[in-house]
C-alpha positions as CSV (number, residue, x, y, z in Angstrom):
1,X,101.6,103.0,77.2
2,X,102.2,100.0,77.8
3,X,102.1,97.4,74.8
4,X,97.9,95.1,75.1
5,X,97.1,98.1,77.5
6,X,93.3,97.0,77.8
7,X,91.2,101.0,77.7
8,X,87.9,101.4,79.3
9,X,85.9,100.2,76.7
10,X,87.1,97.4,77.1
11,X,89.5,97.3,73.9
12,X,93.3,96.6,74.8
13,X,95.3,99.5,73.0
14,X,98.1,97.9,71.0
15,X,101.5,100.2,69.6
16,X,99.3,100.6,66.8
17,X,96.4,102.7,69.1
18,X,96.2,104.9,72.5
19,X,94.1,104.9,75.2
20,X,92.8,108.8,75.6
21,X,89.1,109.4,77.5
22,X,88.6,106.1,78.4
23,X,88.7,105.3,74.8
24,X,91.1,103.4,72.1
25,X,91.9,105.6,69.8
26,X,94.5,104.9,66.4
27,X,98.0,106.9,67.4
28,X,97.1,108.7,63.9
29,X,99.3,112.1,65.3
30,X,100.2,112.5,68.9
31,X,98.7,114.8,71.0
32,X,99.5,116.6,74.4
33,X,97.2,118.4,76.7
34,X,97.5,122.1,78.0
35,X,97.1,123.4,81.4
36,X,94.1,121.9,83.2
37,X,93.1,119.2,80.5
38,X,92.9,115.7,81.9
39,X,96.4,113.2,81.9
40,X,98.0,110.0,83.2
41,X,101.4,110.2,82.1
42,X,104.0,113.7,82.1
43,X,104.4,113.0,78.7
44,X,100.9,113.5,77.6
45,X,101.1,116.9,78.9
46,X,102.8,119.8,76.8
47,X,104.9,121.0,79.8
48,X,106.0,117.2,80.7
49,X,104.2,117.7,84.1
50,X,100.4,115.3,85.3
51,X,100.0,116.2,88.8
52,X,97.2,114.5,90.1
53,X,95.7,114.2,86.6
54,X,95.7,117.4,85.7
55,X,98.8,118.9,82.8
56,X,100.6,121.7,85.4
57,X,102.2,124.0,84.7
58,X,106.2,123.8,85.3
59,X,108.0,126.0,87.2
60,X,111.6,126.4,87.7
61,X,111.6,124.9,91.7
62,X,109.6,121.3,90.5
63,X,112.4,119.0,90.8
64,X,112.1,117.7,87.0
65,X,113.9,120.0,83.3
66,X,110.2,121.1,82.5
67,X,109.6,123.9,80.6
68,X,112.5,125.6,78.4
69,X,114.9,124.3,81.0
70,X,118.1,123.8,79.9
71,X,118.9,121.1,83.3
72,X,117.1,120.0,86.5
73,X,115.5,123.6,87.8
74,X,118.4,125.8,85.2
75,X,118.7,127.9,82.5
76,X,115.7,128.9,79.9
77,X,113.5,131.4,81.9
78,X,114.5,130.0,85.5
79,X,115.9,132.4,87.6
80,X,118.7,130.2,88.8
81,X,121.1,129.8,86.3
82,X,122.8,125.8,85.8
83,X,126.1,125.2,87.6
84,X,129.8,123.3,86.2
85,X,128.3,120.6,84.6
86,X,124.6,120.9,83.3
87,X,123.2,121.3,80.9
88,X,123.4,125.0,78.1
89,X,122.4,125.6,75.5
90,X,123.4,128.9,75.3
91,X,125.7,131.4,77.4
92,X,123.1,132.5,79.5
93,X,122.3,129.6,81.2
94,X,125.8,128.7,83.0
95,X,126.1,130.9,86.8
96,X,129.0,133.2,85.6
97,X,129.0,134.6,89.1
98,X,131.4,132.9,90.6
99,X,134.7,132.7,88.3
100,X,134.3,132.2,84.9
101,X,131.8,129.9,83.7
102,X,130.3,129.2,79.7
103,X,128.2,127.0,77.8
104,X,130.9,124.8,75.6
105,X,128.4,124.3,72.2
106,X,130.1,121.2,71.1
107,X,129.1,118.8,74.5
108,X,125.7,121.5,75.1
109,X,127.3,121.2,79.1
110,X,128.2,124.5,81.6
111,X,132.1,124.3,82.6
112,X,133.9,126.4,84.8
113,X,137.5,127.7,83.7
114,X,138.5,127.8,86.8
115,X,138.2,123.7,87.3
């Protein structure tokens, strides 16, 4: 939330306060909401996906990096594996169906030995 945004209770929230449930509250602990909870921003949800004001499940088809994906809609538990140039954390994140594709641990990027 931007600095000095007025919350529904009429108090301006600052960098040390956040607007939650329409009331400015101190930012003592970063709170994130679970699926089904009310949200205003993706960052307010555990799944990092706020849809129409409600925290939603992340999917491997939502065109954003969400859940345990290592890049947009690939890697992690997604069926689709990442192509050369996309981010990875382990070998299994990379598509190995064509050529020899690897996860470069030092760069965190899938690459192909055919390149």
